[in-house]
C-alpha positions as CSV (number, residue, x, y, z in Angstrom):
1,X,0.0,0.0,0.0
2,X,2.5,2.5,1.1
3,X,4.5,1.5,-2.2
4,X,1.6,2.6,-4.4
5,X,1.0,5.3,-2.4
6,X,5.0,6.6,-3.2
7,X,4.4,5.4,-7.3
8,X,1.0,7.7,-7.2
9,X,3.1,10.8,-5.4
10,X,6.1,10.1,-7.9
11,X,3.5,10.2,-11.0
12,X,1.7,13.5,-9.9
13,X,5.3,15.1,-9.1
14,X,6.0,14.1,-12.7
15,X,2.9,15.2,-14.3
16,X,3.3,18.8,-12.4
17,X,7.3,19.0,-14.1
18,X,6.2,18.1,-17.1
19,X,3.0,21.0,-17.0
20,X,5.7,23.4,-15.6
21,X,8.2,22.7,-18.3
22,X,5.7,23.0,-21.0
23,X,4.1,26.2,-19.3
24,X,7.7,27.7,-19.1
25,X,8.7,26.8,-22.9
26,X,5.2,28.2,-24.3
27,X,5.4,31.0,-22.5
28,X,8.9,32.1,-22.9
29,X,8.3,31.4,-27.0
30,X,5.2,33.8,-26.8
31,X,6.7,36.8,-24.9
32,X,10.0,36.4,-27.5
33,X,7.6,36.5,-30.6
34,X,4.8,38.0,-29.1
35,X,3.3,37.0,-32.8
36,X,-0.4,35.8,-31.4
37,X,-0.6,38.4,-28.7
38,X,0.2,41.5,-31.0
39,X,-2.3,40.2,-33.8
40,X,-4.9,39.5,-31.1
41,X,-4.5,43.1,-29.6
42,X,-4.1,44.8,-33.1
43,X,-7.4,43.0,-34.2
44,X,-9.0,44.5,-30.8
45,X,-7.8,47.7,-31.3
46,X,-8.6,48.1,-34.8
47,X,-12.0,46.9,-34.8
48,X,-13.0,49.2,-31.5
49,X,-11.6,52.1,-32.8
50,X,-13.2,51.5,-36.4
51,X,-16.8,50.9,-34.5
52,X,-16.1,54.0,-32.5
53,X,-15.4,55.9,-35.7
54,X,-18.6,54.3,-37.2
55,X,-20.9,55.4,-34.4
56,X,-19.6,59.4,-34.2
57,X,-20.2,59.9,-30.8
58,X,-23.9,58.5,-30.9
59,X,-24.4,55.8,-28.3
60,X,-25.8,52.2,-29.3
61,X,-28.4,50.4,-27.6
62,X,-27.1,48.1,-24.8
63,X,-27.7,45.0,-26.5
64,X,-26.1,46.5,-29.7
65,X,-23.1,47.5,-27.3
66,X,-23.1,43.6,-26.1
67,X,-22.9,42.1,-29.2
68,X,-20.3,44.4,-30.5
69,X,-18.0,43.7,-27.6
70,X,-18.7,40.0,-27.5
71,X,-17.9,39.9,-31.2
72,X,-14.9,41.9,-31.0
73,X,-13.8,39.7,-27.8
74,X,-14.4,36.5,-29.7
75,X,-12.3,37.2,-33.1
76,X,-9.7,38.8,-31.0
77,X,-9.3,35.4,-29.0
78,X,-9.4,33.4,-32.1
79,X,-6.6,35.0,-33.6
80,X,-4.2,33.6,-30.6
81,X,-6.2,30.8,-29.0
82,X,-5.5,28.2,-31.7
83,X,-1.5,29.2,-32.3
84,X,-1.0,27.4,-29.3
85,X,-1.1,23.9,-31.2
86,X,-0.4,25.4,-34.8
87,X,2.7,26.9,-33.2
88,X,3.8,23.0,-32.7
89,X,3.1,21.6,-36.2
90,X,4.4,24.4,-38.0
91,X,7.8,24.4,-35.9
92,X,8.0,20.5,-36.2
93,X,8.1,20.5,-32.3
94,X,4.5,18.2,-31.9
95,X,6.3,14.9,-32.4
96,X,9.0,15.9,-30.0
97,X,6.0,16.8,-27.4
98,X,4.5,13.4,-28.1
99,X,7.6,11.2,-27.5
100,X,8.7,13.3,-24.1
101,X,5.7,14.4,-22.7
102,X,2.4,12.6,-21.4
103,X,-1.1,13.6,-23.3
104,X,-2.3,15.0,-19.9
105,X,0.4,17.0,-19.0
106,X,0.1,18.9,-22.4
107,X,-3.5,19.2,-22.5
108,X,-3.2,21.0,-19.0
109,X,-0.5,23.1,-19.8
110,X,-1.9,24.3,-23.3
111,X,-5.4,24.7,-21.2
112,X,-4.0,27.0,-18.8
113,X,-2.0,29.0,-21.4
114,X,-5.3,29.7,-23.3
115,X,-6.8,30.8,-20.2
116,X,-4.0,32.8,-19.3
117,X,-3.9,34.3,-22.9
118,X,-7.9,35.0,-22.7
119,X,-7.4,36.8,-19.7
120,X,-4.7,39.1,-21.2
121,X,-7.5,39.8,-24.2
122,X,-10.1,40.5,-21.7
123,X,-7.9,42.6,-19.8
124,X,-7.3,44.9,-23.3
125,X,-10.4,44.9,-25.3
126,X,-12.8,45.6,-22.4
127,X,-11.6,48.7,-21.1
128,X,-10.8,49.5,-25.0
129,X,-14.3,48.9,-25.8
130,X,-15.9,50.5,-22.9
131,X,-13.5,53.9,-23.0
132,X,-14.1,54.4,-27.1
133,X,-17.8,53.7,-27.3
134,X,-18.7,55.7,-24.3
135,X,-20.2,52.3,-22.6
136,X,-21.6,53.1,-19.0
137,X,-21.8,50.1,-16.5
138,X,-24.7,50.1,-14.4
139,X,-24.1,46.8,-12.5
140,X,-20.2,46.7,-12.4
141,X,-19.6,43.4,-10.2
142,X,-22.1,41.4,-12.3
143,X,-20.2,43.2,-15.6
144,X,-16.9,41.7,-14.3
145,X,-18.1,38.1,-13.6
146,X,-19.7,38.0,-16.5
147,X,-16.9,39.0,-18.9
148,X,-14.6,36.6,-17.0
149,X,-17.2,33.6,-16.8
150,X,-17.6,34.0,-20.8
151,X,-13.8,34.3,-21.8
152,X,-12.8,31.1,-19.5
153,X,-15.8,29.2,-21.3
154,X,-14.5,30.4,-24.8
155,X,-10.7,29.6,-24.0
156,X,-12.0,26.2,-22.2
157,X,-14.0,24.8,-25.6
158,X,-11.3,26.5,-27.8
159,X,-8.0,24.7,-26.7
160,X,-9.7,21.1,-27.7
161,X,-10.4,22.9,-31.1
162,X,-7.2,24.4,-31.7
163,X,-5.5,20.8,-31.3
164,X,-8.0,19.4,-33.8
165,X,-7.4,22.0,-36.6
166,X,-3.5,22.0,-35.7
167,X,-3.9,17.8,-36.8
168,X,-5.5,18.8,-39.8
169,X,-3.4,21.9,-41.2
170,X,-5.5,24.0,-40.5
171,X,-5.0,27.7,-39.7
172,X,-6.9,30.4,-38.0
173,X,-10.1,30.8,-40.5
174,X,-10.9,27.3,-40.0
175,X,-10.7,27.3,-36.5
176,X,-13.1,30.0,-36.1
177,X,-15.3,28.6,-38.4
178,X,-15.2,25.5,-36.1
179,X,-15.5,27.3,-32.9
180,X,-18.4,29.6,-33.4
181,X,-21.0,26.7,-33.4
182,X,-19.6,24.9,-30.6
183,X,-19.2,28.4,-28.8
184,X,-22.7,30.2,-29.5
185,X,-24.5,29.1,-26.5
186,X,-21.6,31.0,-24.4
187,X,-21.7,34.0,-26.8
188,X,-25.8,34.2,-26.4
189,X,-25.7,33.8,-22.7
190,X,-22.7,36.0,-22.5
191,X,-24.4,39.2,-24.6
192,X,-27.5,38.9,-23.1
193,X,-25.7,38.8,-19.5
194,X,-23.9,41.6,-20.2
195,X,-26.7,43.5,-22.1
196,X,-28.3,43.5,-18.3
197,X,-24.9,44.7,-16.6
198,X,-25.1,47.5,-18.7
199,X,-28.8,48.8,-18.8
200,X,-29.5,47.8,-14.8
201,X,-33.5,47.1,-15.9
202,X,-33.5,43.9,-13.9
203,X,-31.4,42.5,-10.9
204,X,-28.4,40.5,-11.7
205,X,-29.2,36.9,-13.3
206,X,-26.3,34.7,-11.7
207,X,-28.2,31.8,-13.7
208,X,-26.2,33.1,-16.7
209,X,-23.0,32.8,-14.6
210,X,-23.7,29.6,-13.5
211,X,-24.4,28.4,-17.0
212,X,-21.2,29.5,-18.5
213,X,-19.1,28.1,-15.1
214,X,-20.9,24.6,-15.6
215,X,-20.3,25.1,-19.5
216,X,-16.7,25.6,-19.1
217,X,-16.0,23.0,-16.6
218,X,-18.1,20.1,-18.8
219,X,-16.2,21.0,-21.8
220,X,-13.1,21.0,-20.3
221,X,-14.0,17.8,-18.6
222,X,-14.7,16.0,-21.9
223,X,-11.9,17.8,-23.6
224,X,-9.4,16.4,-21.3
225,X,-10.9,12.9,-21.8
226,X,-10.8,13.1,-25.8
227,X,-7.7,14.7,-26.2
228,X,-5.0,11.9,-26.2
229,X,-7.0,10.3,-29.0
230,X,-6.9,13.6,-31.1
231,X,-2.9,14.3,-30.1
232,X,-1.3,10.7,-30.4
233,X,-0.7,9.5,-33.8
234,X,-1.5,5.6,-34.1
């Protein structure tokens, strides 16, 4: 019994070491090149400023503001979330990862990376959108929770799709096409929850946040179970 516990502990430590090593590599490569981050931020700034200039200072209804905000968040994120796996295939490092690391550690590290990347996108897009479109938030805490929950759900669903697209030799356009139907419920709920936080016409509906978090947990669990079949080549 003691031997089994030691083996489990050793296996757990080994998994953590692999996750940390892969995360260190991914963040080092990204901050050295900053390709995905620069593309996402450039798209977010361009889209936000373009919408602001088009509006000409005329405020949009809260529903339109919510739709625009989540469309900019979604497509800004799509420019970078797939890059974590596509880069491995393009740089011919995917085979090395399959040989040296377990599928579980690869998925968890890429999942954490995508969640971190999504938080950066949210931190850039949201203040820009609120400033340039002069959006007033009534329910501030509910708005922040909605943005975070929706972002977590998008990144959770995008991770397994990014692996599938990379294996198929696809790029960002294919990734966006595949992601939109899967993430449409997340966008739908996030848009109306954001609208509620902007106009404050009704009390905060935390059922929307529960749905987003439940979706994130469900899709993460399914992705974790299926990832080895997508990643490992027979």
